[in-house]
PDB file of N, H, CA, C and O in Angstrom:
ATOM      1  N   MET A   1      25.025  -1.659 -16.084  1.00  0.00           N
ATOM      2  CA  MET A   1      23.708  -2.198 -15.976  1.00  0.00           C
ATOM      3  C   MET A   1      23.509  -3.512 -15.528  1.00  0.00           C
ATOM      4  O   MET A   1      24.346  -4.413 -15.582  1.00  0.00           O
ATOM      5  N   ASP A   2      22.237  -3.595 -15.033  1.00  0.00           N
ATOM      6  H   ASP A   2      21.557  -2.863 -14.989  1.00  0.00           H
ATOM      7  CA  ASP A   2      21.591  -4.904 -14.745  1.00  0.00           C
ATOM      8  C   ASP A   2      21.258  -5.472 -16.080  1.00  0.00           C
ATOM      9  O   ASP A   2      21.358  -4.821 -17.121  1.00  0.00           O
ATOM     10  N   GLN A   3      20.822  -6.826 -16.008  1.00  0.00           N
ATOM     11  H   GLN A   3      20.741  -7.354 -15.163  1.00  0.00           H
ATOM     12  CA  GLN A   3      20.693  -7.530 -17.097  1.00  0.00           C
ATOM     13  C   GLN A   3      19.240  -7.243 -17.708  1.00  0.00           C
ATOM     14  O   GLN A   3      18.932  -7.665 -18.823  1.00  0.00           O
ATOM     15  N   VAL A   4      18.431  -6.551 -16.964  1.00  0.00           N
ATOM     16  H   VAL A   4      18.681  -6.208 -16.059  1.00  0.00           H
ATOM     17  CA  VAL A   4      17.024  -5.914 -17.336  1.00  0.00           C
ATOM     18  C   VAL A   4      17.166  -4.904 -18.520  1.00  0.00           C
ATOM     19  O   VAL A   4      16.524  -4.781 -19.563  1.00  0.00           O
ATOM     20  N   ALA A   5      18.402  -4.112 -17.913  1.00  0.00           N
ATOM     21  H   ALA A   5      18.923  -4.212 -17.065  1.00  0.00           H
ATOM     22  CA  ALA A   5      18.158  -3.083 -19.105  1.00  0.00           C
ATOM     23  C   ALA A   5      18.976  -3.177 -20.238  1.00  0.00           C
ATOM     24  O   ALA A   5      18.785  -2.648 -21.333  1.00  0.00           O
ATOM     25  N   TRP A   6      20.237  -4.152 -19.760  1.00  0.00           N
ATOM     26  H   TRP A   6      20.392  -4.582 -18.871  1.00  0.00           H
ATOM     27  CA  TRP A   6      20.467  -4.661 -21.461  1.00  0.00           C
ATOM     28  C   TRP A   6      19.727  -5.400 -22.165  1.00  0.00           C
ATOM     29  O   TRP A   6      19.760  -5.337 -23.394  1.00  0.00           O
ATOM     30  N   LYS A   7      18.958  -6.199 -21.526  1.00  0.00           N
ATOM     31  H   LYS A   7      18.931  -6.249 -20.528  1.00  0.00           H
ATOM     32  CA  LYS A   7      17.862  -6.969 -22.203  1.00  0.00           C
ATOM     33  C   LYS A   7      16.709  -5.918 -23.093  1.00  0.00           C
ATOM     34  O   LYS A   7      16.531  -5.760 -24.301  1.00  0.00           O
ATOM     35  N   GLU A   8      16.370  -5.604 -22.467  1.00  0.00           N
ATOM     36  H   GLU A   8      16.514  -5.732 -21.486  1.00  0.00           H
ATOM     37  CA  GLU A   8      15.561  -4.013 -23.122  1.00  0.00           C
ATOM     38  C   GLU A   8      16.556  -3.511 -24.405  1.00  0.00           C
ATOM     39  O   GLU A   8      16.285  -3.553 -25.605  1.00  0.00           O
ATOM     40  N   LEU A   9      17.344  -3.202 -23.993  1.00  0.00           N
ATOM     41  H   LEU A   9      17.564  -3.169 -23.018  1.00  0.00           H
ATOM     42  CA  LEU A   9      18.223  -2.395 -24.767  1.00  0.00           C
ATOM     43  C   LEU A   9      18.680  -3.255 -26.197  1.00  0.00           C
ATOM     44  O   LEU A   9      18.934  -2.795 -27.311  1.00  0.00           O
ATOM     45  N   CYS A  10      18.683  -4.380 -25.819  1.00  0.00           N
ATOM     46  H   CYS A  10      18.477  -4.753 -24.915  1.00  0.00           H
ATOM     47  CA  CYS A  10      19.372  -5.340 -27.077  1.00  0.00           C
ATOM     48  C   CYS A  10      17.623  -5.357 -28.026  1.00  0.00           C
ATOM     49  O   CYS A  10      17.378  -4.813 -29.103  1.00  0.00           O
ATOM     50  N   CYS A  11      16.939  -5.946 -27.390  1.00  0.00           N
ATOM     51  H   CYS A  11      17.139  -6.388 -26.515  1.00  0.00           H
ATOM     52  CA  CYS A  11      15.554  -5.869 -27.464  1.00  0.00           C
ATOM     53  C   CYS A  11      15.162  -4.799 -28.444  1.00  0.00           C
ATOM     54  O   CYS A  11      14.658  -5.102 -29.526  1.00  0.00           O
ATOM     55  N   SER A  12      15.405  -3.425 -28.052  1.00  0.00           N
ATOM     56  H   SER A  12      15.814  -3.178 -27.174  1.00  0.00           H
ATOM     57  CA  SER A  12      14.954  -2.297 -28.461  1.00  0.00           C
ATOM     58  C   SER A  12      15.234  -2.251 -30.165  1.00  0.00           C
ATOM     59  O   SER A  12      14.363  -2.038 -31.008  1.00  0.00           O
ATOM     60  N   LEU A  13      16.622  -2.498 -30.417  1.00  0.00           N
ATOM     61  H   LEU A  13      17.329  -2.672 -29.731  1.00  0.00           H
ATOM     62  CA  LEU A  13      17.414  -2.274 -31.432  1.00  0.00           C
ATOM     63  C   LEU A  13      16.895  -3.066 -32.440  1.00  0.00           C
ATOM     64  O   LEU A  13      17.233  -2.820 -33.597  1.00  0.00           O
ATOM     65  N   PHE A  14      16.093  -4.021 -32.192  1.00  0.00           N
ATOM     66  H   PHE A  14      15.818  -4.221 -31.252  1.00  0.00           H
ATOM     67  CA  PHE A  14      15.747  -5.063 -33.591  1.00  0.00           C
ATOM     68  C   PHE A  14      14.063  -4.441 -33.726  1.00  0.00           C
ATOM     69  O   PHE A  14      13.446  -4.664 -34.768  1.00  0.00           O
ATOM     70  N   ASP A  15      13.425  -3.679 -32.617  1.00  0.00           N
ATOM     71  H   ASP A  15      13.926  -3.498 -31.771  1.00  0.00           H
ATOM     72  CA  ASP A  15      11.909  -3.478 -32.768  1.00  0.00           C
ATOM     73  C   ASP A  15      11.514  -2.522 -34.262  1.00  0.00           C
ATOM     74  O   ASP A  15      12.209  -1.523 -34.450  1.00  0.00           O
ATOM     75  N   TYR A  16      10.708  -2.761 -35.009  1.00  0.00           N
ATOM     76  H   TYR A  16      10.144  -3.572 -34.856  1.00  0.00           H
ATOM     77  CA  TYR A  16      10.251  -1.933 -36.059  1.00  0.00           C
ATOM     78  C   TYR A  16       8.926  -1.574 -36.225  1.00  0.00           C
ATOM     79  O   TYR A  16       8.484  -2.249 -35.296  1.00  0.00           O
ATOM     80  N   LYS A  17       8.044  -1.083 -36.647  1.00  0.00           N
ATOM     81  H   LYS A  17       8.404  -0.535 -37.402  1.00  0.00           H
ATOM     82  CA  LYS A  17       6.732  -0.055 -36.794  1.00  0.00           C
ATOM     83  C   LYS A  17       6.944  -0.373 -38.284  1.00  0.00           C
ATOM     84  O   LYS A  17       7.836  -0.329 -39.130  1.00  0.00           O
ATOM     85  N   THR A  18       5.053  -0.874 -38.097  1.00  0.00           N
ATOM     86  H   THR A  18       4.328  -0.910 -37.409  1.00  0.00           H
ATOM     87  CA  THR A  18       4.432  -1.524 -39.103  1.00  0.00           C
ATOM     88  C   THR A  18       3.170  -0.313 -39.503  1.00  0.00           C
ATOM     89  O   THR A  18       2.721   0.553 -38.752  1.00  0.00           O
ATOM     90  N   GLU A  19       2.876  -0.536 -40.636  1.00  0.00           N
ATOM     91  H   GLU A  19       3.241  -1.240 -41.246  1.00  0.00           H
ATOM     92  CA  GLU A  19       1.954   0.323 -40.913  1.00  0.00           C
ATOM     93  C   GLU A  19       0.663  -0.443 -41.371  1.00  0.00           C
ATOM     94  O   GLU A  19       0.720  -1.547 -41.912  1.00  0.00           O
ATOM     95  N   LYS A  20      -0.823   0.410 -41.045  1.00  0.00           N
ATOM     96  H   LYS A  20      -0.870   1.307 -40.606  1.00  0.00           H
ATOM     97  CA  LYS A  20      -2.132  -0.703 -40.902  1.00  0.00           C
ATOM     98  C   LYS A  20      -2.412   0.315 -42.216  1.00  0.00           C
ATOM     99  O   LYS A  20      -2.045   1.484 -42.341  1.00  0.00           O
ATOM    100  N   TYR A  21      -3.330  -0.674 -43.331  1.00  0.00           N
ATOM    101  H   TYR A  21      -3.628  -1.624 -43.230  1.00  0.00           H
ATOM    102  CA  TYR A  21      -3.964  -0.145 -44.435  1.00  0.00           C
ATOM    103  C   TYR A  21      -5.224  -0.594 -44.374  1.00  0.00           C
ATOM    104  O   TYR A  21      -5.539  -1.754 -44.106  1.00  0.00           O
ATOM    105  N   VAL A  22      -6.326   0.740 -44.739  1.00  0.00           N
ATOM    106  H   VAL A  22      -6.070   1.682 -44.957  1.00  0.00           H
ATOM    107  CA  VAL A  22      -7.484   0.444 -44.611  1.00  0.00           C
ATOM    108  C   VAL A  22      -7.838   0.559 -46.000  1.00  0.00           C
ATOM    109  O   VAL A  22      -7.098   1.314 -46.629  1.00  0.00           O
ATOM    110  N   ILE A  23      -8.746   0.028 -46.636  1.00  0.00           N
ATOM    111  H   ILE A  23      -9.348  -0.586 -46.125  1.00  0.00           H
ATOM    112  CA  ILE A  23      -9.376  -0.342 -48.101  1.00  0.00           C
ATOM    113  C   ILE A  23     -10.954   0.142 -47.626  1.00  0.00           C
ATOM    114  O   ILE A  23     -11.708  -0.486 -46.882  1.00  0.00           O
ATOM    115  N   ALA A  24     -11.173   1.264 -48.195  1.00  0.00           N
ATOM    116  H   ALA A  24     -10.561   1.774 -48.799  1.00  0.00           H
ATOM    117  CA  ALA A  24     -12.484   1.773 -47.773  1.00  0.00           C
ATOM    118  C   ALA A  24     -13.300   1.361 -49.392  1.00  0.00           C
ATOM    119  O   ALA A  24     -12.876   1.998 -50.356  1.00  0.00           O
ATOM    120  N   LYS A  25     -14.316   0.432 -49.630  1.00  0.00           N
ATOM    121  H   LYS A  25     -14.661  -0.086 -48.848  1.00  0.00           H
ATOM    122  CA  LYS A  25     -14.505   0.642 -51.110  1.00  0.00           C
ATOM    123  C   LYS A  25     -16.238   1.552 -50.556  1.00  0.00           C
ATOM    124  O   LYS A  25     -17.322   1.157 -50.127  1.00  0.00           O
ATOM    125  N   ASN A  26     -15.896   2.297 -50.743  1.00  0.00           N
ATOM    126  H   ASN A  26     -15.016   2.617 -51.091  1.00  0.00           H
ATOM    127  CA  ASN A  26     -17.034   3.568 -50.845  1.00  0.00           C
ATOM    128  C   ASN A  26     -16.959   4.439 -51.937  1.00  0.00           C
ATOM    129  O   ASN A  26     -15.870   4.994 -51.792  1.00  0.00           O
ATOM    130  N   LYS A  27     -17.543   4.920 -53.045  1.00  0.00           N
ATOM    131  H   LYS A  27     -18.427   4.469 -53.163  1.00  0.00           H
ATOM    132  CA  LYS A  27     -17.179   5.761 -53.840  1.00  0.00           C
ATOM    133  C   LYS A  27     -17.200   7.365 -53.412  1.00  0.00           C
ATOM    134  O   LYS A  27     -16.743   8.223 -54.167  1.00  0.00           O
ATOM    135  N   LYS A  28     -17.627   7.593 -52.464  1.00  0.00           N
ATOM    136  H   LYS A  28     -17.998   6.896 -51.851  1.00  0.00           H
ATOM    137  CA  LYS A  28     -17.646   8.715 -51.934  1.00  0.00           C
ATOM    138  C   LYS A  28     -16.669   9.195 -51.182  1.00  0.00           C
ATOM    139  O   LYS A  28     -16.517  10.416 -51.152  1.00  0.00           O
ATOM    140  N   VAL A  29     -15.979   8.508 -50.572  1.00  0.00           N
ATOM    141  H   VAL A  29     -16.102   7.516 -50.596  1.00  0.00           H
ATOM    142  CA  VAL A  29     -14.593   8.329 -49.713  1.00  0.00           C
ATOM    143  C   VAL A  29     -13.659   8.494 -50.826  1.00  0.00           C
ATOM    144  O   VAL A  29     -12.863   9.433 -50.836  1.00  0.00           O
ATOM    145  N   GLY A  30     -13.720   7.604 -51.788  1.00  0.00           N
ATOM    146  H   GLY A  30     -14.367   6.841 -51.779  1.00  0.00           H
ATOM    147  CA  GLY A  30     -12.926   7.756 -52.658  1.00  0.00           C
ATOM    148  C   GLY A  30     -12.399   8.776 -53.475  1.00  0.00           C
ATOM    149  O   GLY A  30     -11.245   8.975 -53.854  1.00  0.00           O
ATOM    150  N   ILE A  31     -13.663   9.509 -53.720  1.00  0.00           N
ATOM    151  H   ILE A  31     -14.600   9.346 -53.412  1.00  0.00           H
ATOM    152  CA  ILE A  31     -13.621  10.325 -54.377  1.00  0.00           C
ATOM    153  C   ILE A  31     -13.176  11.597 -53.485  1.00  0.00           C
ATOM    154  O   ILE A  31     -12.492  12.538 -53.886  1.00  0.00           O
ATOM    155  N   LEU A  32     -13.455  11.506 -52.808  1.00  0.00           N
ATOM    156  H   LEU A  32     -14.011  10.741 -52.482  1.00  0.00           H
ATOM    157  CA  LEU A  32     -13.231  12.800 -51.627  1.00  0.00           C
ATOM    158  C   LEU A  32     -11.738  12.804 -51.212  1.00  0.00           C
ATOM    159  O   LEU A  32     -11.135  13.704 -50.628  1.00  0.00           O
ATOM    160  N   TYR A  33     -11.383  11.895 -51.535  1.00  0.00           N
ATOM    161  H   TYR A  33     -11.874  11.164 -52.010  1.00  0.00           H
ATOM    162  CA  TYR A  33     -10.038  11.296 -51.119  1.00  0.00           C
ATOM    163  C   TYR A  33      -8.722  12.111 -52.087  1.00  0.00           C
ATOM    164  O   TYR A  33      -7.721  12.774 -51.818  1.00  0.00           O
ATOM    165  N   ARG A  34      -9.487  11.552 -53.486  1.00  0.00           N
ATOM    166  H   ARG A  34     -10.301  11.012 -53.705  1.00  0.00           H
ATOM    167  CA  ARG A  34      -8.860  12.032 -54.522  1.00  0.00           C
ATOM    168  C   ARG A  34      -8.774  13.626 -54.985  1.00  0.00           C
ATOM    169  O   ARG A  34      -7.907  14.099 -55.720  1.00  0.00           O
ATOM    170  N   LEU A  35      -9.762  14.261 -54.443  1.00  0.00           N
ATOM    171  H   LEU A  35     -10.466  13.877 -53.846  1.00  0.00           H
ATOM    172  CA  LEU A  35      -9.842  15.740 -54.532  1.00  0.00           C
ATOM    173  C   LEU A  35      -9.354  16.408 -53.526  1.00  0.00           C
ATOM    174  O   LEU A  35      -9.348  17.636 -53.607  1.00  0.00           O
ATOM    175  N   VAL A  36      -8.749  15.650 -52.159  1.00  0.00           N
ATOM    176  H   VAL A  36      -8.753  14.653 -52.093  1.00  0.00           H
ATOM    177  CA  VAL A  36      -7.972  16.404 -51.675  1.00  0.00           C
ATOM    178  C   VAL A  36      -6.491  16.262 -51.491  1.00  0.00           C
ATOM    179  O   VAL A  36      -5.735  16.754 -50.654  1.00  0.00           O
ATOM    180  N   GLN A  37      -6.209  15.151 -52.878  1.00  0.00           N
ATOM    181  H   GLN A  37      -6.823  14.751 -53.558  1.00  0.00           H
ATOM    182  CA  GLN A  37      -4.967  14.884 -53.486  1.00  0.00           C
ATOM    183  C   GLN A  37      -4.881  16.075 -54.153  1.00  0.00           C
ATOM    184  O   GLN A  37      -4.169  17.002 -53.768  1.00  0.00           O
ATOM    185  N   VAL A  38      -5.696  16.106 -55.313  1.00  0.00           N
ATOM    186  H   VAL A  38      -6.275  15.353 -55.625  1.00  0.00           H
ATOM    187  CA  VAL A  38      -5.399  16.950 -56.435  1.00  0.00           C
ATOM    188  C   VAL A  38      -5.567  18.280 -55.823  1.00  0.00           C
ATOM    189  O   VAL A  38      -4.895  19.101 -56.447  1.00  0.00           O
ATOM    190  N   SER A  39      -6.072  18.691 -55.046  1.00  0.00           N
ATOM    191  H   SER A  39      -6.618  18.023 -54.539  1.00  0.00           H
ATOM    192  CA  SER A  39      -6.309  20.142 -54.294  1.00  0.00           C
ATOM    193  C   SER A  39      -4.740  20.444 -54.191  1.00  0.00           C
ATOM    194  O   SER A  39      -3.997  21.092 -54.928  1.00  0.00           O
ATOM    195  N   ILE A  40      -4.521  19.769 -53.062  1.00  0.00           N
ATOM    196  H   ILE A  40      -5.124  19.243 -52.463  1.00  0.00           H
ATOM    197  CA  ILE A  40      -2.945  19.920 -52.822  1.00  0.00           C
ATOM    198  C   ILE A  40      -2.029  19.786 -53.539  1.00  0.00           C
ATOM    199  O   ILE A  40      -1.151  20.618 -53.312  1.00  0.00           O
ATOM    200  N   LEU A  41      -1.771  18.981 -54.470  1.00  0.00           N
ATOM    201  H   LEU A  41      -2.484  18.305 -54.654  1.00  0.00           H
ATOM    202  CA  LEU A  41      -1.183  18.679 -55.367  1.00  0.00           C
ATOM    203  C   LEU A  41      -0.961  20.565 -56.108  1.00  0.00           C
ATOM    204  O   LEU A  41      -0.032  21.345 -55.900  1.00  0.00           O
ATOM    205  N   PHE A  42      -2.223  20.762 -56.976  1.00  0.00           N
ATOM    206  H   PHE A  42      -2.978  20.128 -57.145  1.00  0.00           H
ATOM    207  CA  PHE A  42      -2.648  22.149 -57.075  1.00  0.00           C
ATOM    208  C   PHE A  42      -2.042  23.294 -56.588  1.00  0.00           C
ATOM    209  O   PHE A  42      -1.403  24.151 -57.197  1.00  0.00           O
ATOM    210  N   TYR A  43      -2.434  23.164 -54.936  1.00  0.00           N
ATOM    211  H   TYR A  43      -2.953  22.468 -54.441  1.00  0.00           H
ATOM    212  CA  TYR A  43      -1.839  24.487 -54.403  1.00  0.00           C
ATOM    213  C   TYR A  43      -0.449  24.663 -54.375  1.00  0.00           C
ATOM    214  O   TYR A  43       0.141  25.703 -54.665  1.00  0.00           O
ATOM    215  N   ILE A  44       0.066  23.567 -54.001  1.00  0.00           N
ATOM    216  H   ILE A  44      -0.414  22.722 -53.765  1.00  0.00           H
ATOM    217  CA  ILE A  44       1.891  23.549 -54.023  1.00  0.00           C
ATOM    218  C   ILE A  44       2.638  23.673 -55.810  1.00  0.00           C
ATOM    219  O   ILE A  44       3.780  24.121 -55.911  1.00  0.00           O
ATOM    220  N   LEU A  45       1.964  23.294 -56.921  1.00  0.00           N
ATOM    221  H   LEU A  45       1.036  22.931 -56.839  1.00  0.00           H
ATOM    222  CA  LEU A  45       2.538  24.025 -58.005  1.00  0.00           C
ATOM    223  C   LEU A  45       2.185  25.501 -58.422  1.00  0.00           C
ATOM    224  O   LEU A  45       2.900  26.258 -59.078  1.00  0.00           O
ATOM    225  N   LEU A  46       0.585  25.825 -57.763  1.00  0.00           N
ATOM    226  H   LEU A  46       0.003  25.211 -57.230  1.00  0.00           H
ATOM    227  CA  LEU A  46       0.333  27.029 -58.181  1.00  0.00           C
ATOM    228  C   LEU A  46       1.507  28.440 -56.904  1.00  0.00           C
ATOM    229  O   LEU A  46       1.954  29.547 -57.207  1.00  0.00           O
ATOM    230  N   SER A  47       1.574  27.890 -55.962  1.00  0.00           N
ATOM    231  H   SER A  47       1.211  26.991 -55.716  1.00  0.00           H
ATOM    232  CA  SER A  47       1.912  28.778 -55.277  1.00  0.00           C
ATOM    233  C   SER A  47       4.000  28.639 -55.466  1.00  0.00           C
ATOM    234  O   SER A  47       4.795  29.570 -55.329  1.00  0.00           O
ATOM    235  N   SER A  48       4.268  27.425 -55.744  1.00  0.00           N
ATOM    236  H   SER A  48       3.623  26.669 -55.855  1.00  0.00           H
ATOM    237  CA  SER A  48       5.748  27.451 -56.429  1.00  0.00           C
ATOM    238  C   SER A  48       5.890  28.604 -57.672  1.00  0.00           C
ATOM    239  O   SER A  48       6.912  29.248 -57.913  1.00  0.00           O
ATOM    240  N   PHE A  49       4.636  28.691 -58.376  1.00  0.00           N
ATOM    241  H   PHE A  49       3.807  28.168 -58.181  1.00  0.00           H
ATOM    242  CA  PHE A  49       5.266  29.336 -59.103  1.00  0.00           C
ATOM    243  C   PHE A  49       4.787  30.912 -59.575  1.00  0.00           C
ATOM    244  O   PHE A  49       5.486  31.564 -60.351  1.00  0.00           O
TER     245      PHE A  49
END
């Protein structure tokens, strides 16, 4: 392998990804978000029993 390929391989071993967070200060969006979460939770709980 040539020097460029080795450099790319070594650099890719130490790469990492981070997530971005968005804070939406909107009550309608927050309520909708929580309703979706609760709906999914109830669906999982009710379908498992």
